[in-house]
N, C-alpha and C positions, 0 to 999 in steps of 0.2 A: 477545581473538582474533579474527583476519581472519576473516571469512564466506567466505571462499575464498581460491584460490592468488593470491599478490602478483603482480603484472605489474612486474616489475623495470624496464622502461622507461618505466613512468608515472612522472609527476612528484612524485606522494606516495608513491612507494615508500619511500625512505629513513625517512620518519615511521611509517610501516607496519612497518620490520623493526625500528626503535627499541622498538616496544611489545611486543617479545616477546624472551623470554631462550633460546628454543630453539633448539636446531641450526639450520642451513639445507639445506633440500634442494630441488634447481634443475632442473626441464625445460629443456635446452638448445635444443633445437629444434624449437619448438612451444609454444601456449597454450593447448590446452586440457587442463589437468592436474588436472580436476574428480575423475576415478574415482581417482586416487593420492590426492590432497587428503583426499577422506573416509576413506582408510585411514590416512593419515600424520599427519593433523592434530595428533593426542592427543601425539605424541612429538616432532615438528618443524614450522618455520616452513616452508611450503612455495610456491614460487616458480616462475616461468617468466620465459623471457628472450625465448624466440622467435629466436634467433641463425640465419642463413642463412648465417654463415660462423663461424670463430673469432676474426675481429677483433671480432666484436660481443660476444665473451666478456668480461663486465668484471671489473677486479682483484676487486671484491668478490666475485664467483661464486669466482674462482680462491681467494681468499684464506680465504672462510669457509664453504663449500658443503663439508659431511661426505657429501653423497651425490649423484650427477648421473643423471639419466634423458635417455636418447637416442636417437633414431631412428635412420636409415641416411645422413643427410643430411649429417652432421660426421663427421671422422676425429680419435681421439684417440691420436696414435702417443707415443713416449717422450719426448721433449722437453715436449710439450704437457701430458702427465701430470705431467711434473716442476714445473709452475707450481701445479699444487694443492697447498696447503699442508695442510688438512685432510681431502682426500677420504678415505673409508674402503671406500665402493660405488657401483659404476656400474650402473644396471638398462637392458640394453638393450632396449629395446621393440621386439621383434622375434626373429627364431631367429637369421639370420648374426649373427658379432660380427667379421667381418673389417675392420672401420671402427676397431677399437679392439686395441692392440697389449696381448693379453693377457697376455703374458709379463712384459712391462714394467710392467704394472700391479700384477703380484703381486710384483715384485722393490721394489714402493715400497709394499705395504704394503695394495694397492688391489683388492679384490674385484669379479668381473665377473658380474652373472646374467642369463640371457637367460630369452624366454620361447618354449621348444622345442616346446609341445604345442598352441599356438593355432592357429587358421587352416587346420588341416590339411583339412578339409572343403572350404573356399573354396578353398584352391590347387588340390586335386585337380579339383573342379568346373570352374575354370578353364581349366585344362590340357586337361581333356577337349571343354570348348568350342572351343577351338582346333584340339585334333585332328579333331574331326568337322567344323570349319570348312573345314579344310584339303583334309579327303578331299570334302567336299561343296560347296564354292565359295560357302557363304551368303552372306558377307561381300560378295564378288566380284558377285554377282547383284544382291543389295541396293542397291550403289553406281549399279549400273547404272540401276536402275528410279529412284534419287535424282535421277542426272543427265538424267533423260529418255529413256534408251533403250527402245525398243520394240522387243520380241524376239518374232516371229511364227513359228511352228511349230517343230517339233522339231528342224529342221536348223540353224536361229539360236540354240536354246537349248544346242545342243551345241557350237555355236562358242564362244558365252560361255561355257560350261564347262567347256570342255576341260581337261582334267586331273582334272577330278572321277572319284570312285572309290567303289566299295563298300566299307563300312567294314568288314563282316563278314568274316573271313577275312584279313586284312592282319595284319600282323605288328608289334605295337608293341616298340620296343625303349628299354627304362627304365636310365639310368645313375643308380646311387644309390636303393637301397630303403631308405630311411629312413621316417618315418610317412607325409609326402607321396607317395612313390613306392608304398608298401603300398597307399594310398588311390586312387591312379591306376590300379593294378593292378587292384583288386576293380571299380572304375568299366567299365575297359577289358574285363575279362572279359563284364561284363553287355552289351556291345555286339558280342560275338562276335570281338573282335579276339584273336589269339594273343597272348600275352605272355611276352616273353624278356626278361632282366635281367641286368645287368653291376654288379657290386658286391664287390670282392674282400676288403673289410672284414667282412661278414657271413659267419657260420657255415655249415657247410653242412648241408643238409637242411632250411632254410627256404622253399626251393621245393615240397616236398612238402606242407608245410602249407599254404601258399598254392595251391598245385595250378598252378604258372608253370614254366618253364624256367628256366635257369641258363646264361650263356653266359661260359664260361671264359676269354675273353680280350675285350679291348675290341675287336679285330680282328673277332672271330667277331660280336658283336654287330653291328657296323656294316656288314658285310657281310649280314646276313640281314634287318636291319629295313627295313620300308617307312616307318615313321616312328619317329623319336628324339624321346625327351623327357628333360630334364636334371632331376635332382633331389638336387643335391650340393652341399654346401659350397664356397665358394672359399678357397682357401687358396693360399700361395706356390708349392706345387708343382702345382696342378693350372691355374694361369692361361694360359687359350687351350689348354685342354685340348682343344677340338674346333676343329682348325685346316685349314688346306689338306690336309694329308696324309689326316686322318681324315675330312674331308667327301668326299674323292674315293674314298674306300674305300667309301661308302656307295652302295646302287642309284640310278642315274639315275632323276631323276623324285621319289625319295623327300624326305620332308617331315623337319621339326625344328622343336623346340619348347622354349623355354626359360623355365621361370617359378622359376628357381632365381636365379641369380647373373650380371650381364653378362658376368663379365671370362671365363666359361668358355670363350666362343665368340670367335674372332680373327673380327671383324665384318668387316674387310677382305676375308678369304678367303670368307667367306658371301655377303659381295655378289657377288662374282666368280662363285660356283657358282649364283646365284639368275639372275645376268644369261646366263650361258652354257646355264641348263638343267639343270644337272647336279643341281642340289635344285629339286624341285617347288615348292614352295612353304615358308615358314617363318612362325609365330608366335609373336612373343617380347613377353614382359612386363617382360623386364630387359635392362640394356644397359650398357655400359662406361661411357659418359659418360650421366648422367642429370640434369635430364628429358630425354627424346630429343624430338628435334625434326625436321623434314624439311627440314633445312639441308645445305648442302654441308660443313659441318665433322665431319659424321657417315658414315661410309660406307657407310650402309644410306640413304642418304636417296633416292636415285634406283634402287635395287634394285626389281625386279619381284615380284609374288606374295608379298607381305609383309604382313602383319598386327602391327602394334604397339600395346601398352596400356603405360599408366604406371606400371610397377611397382605394379600393383592387386591382385594374383592373391589377396593376405591378405586383403582387404577386406571386411568386411561390417558391420552394425551390429552383430552379435552378436561377431564375433570381434575386433573393436577393443577392446572392453569386456573380453574374456577376455584378452587378450595384457597389457593395462594394469594389470589385476588382479593378476595371475601375475608380474609384475616387482615389484609394488608391495608385497604380502605377501614375496616374500623382502628386500626393502630392510627391513621391518617386522621379519622374523625375524631378521634380522642385527642391528637394534638392541636387541632384546629378548632377546638370547643363545640364540635358538632356531634348530634347523639349517633352513638355506635348500637348498632343491631345486635349484636351477639354477645353482650356480656352477661357471664354465666354464673357470676357470683354477686351483682348488686346487691342481692337480698341480704348479703353479710355485710355490707358498709353500715358503720352506726349511722 
């Protein structure tokens, strides 16, 4: 038995594979697979290939893998899924699964499981960090000091921090009241924010249980929010959900935060709104094109009053282990004929 996951790019990979008669499970876009190996080593040969693109996925993986794990960096569409000869289940290491054609997977007999309940605290905490930062301008003050700027007296502090506002009493609009949205709402109330949410898929009266208010339309939410935060999945129906029209319905000088999916916001429209001051500031952990860089190919590269982080809201040492264990346990359940907790495409199976 191997003493850990097999690196399929290593020269001795083939020799190691020949030593095992167990089915092959592969992490596609990473190389740290120890947590999963510890759970799956008794039922499978566990390996990783650390592919940055599908061009690096080998014929061995397509021909032999009975299960693959993946983060958000690769996309498995119908044509790619058809290349797998033995694939039975995909472990999506994360919440969103818009990078997998789950309907096509079901049609080909492939289950897809995600990790829906990991990192909720981390996402909510980073969201609140951004909300507080946009209100209090800490990021900009810190950068000024780092750049050697000396601020003397009240007037210079006020000029440098123009746009800073008191948090208490502001209205936070939340789109999508799932686990992360609820966690943000609870934290926001502790800071004295008025919480308003829009989620047409949730049953009525949940607002009473959480002691927050519900907007009956997106237009109402946009018009009333001093700061907007997004916590919904990305689907073909809500791509660029927040575009030019929606941004212009928001209050002049209001803020927007996105720790969900980059495609929810039209970044070209947001860049224009930031440049002309209609949107006062934005905090984005996710982008349409990732990894984000301040280069001309990114619409937001020269937008003012913008904080960007590298799709990291989910991360803490604890949440990463939690995420990986959740997905690995579902894959183990599949191959040991036990119920899976988080199969996201069961409804598409015949």
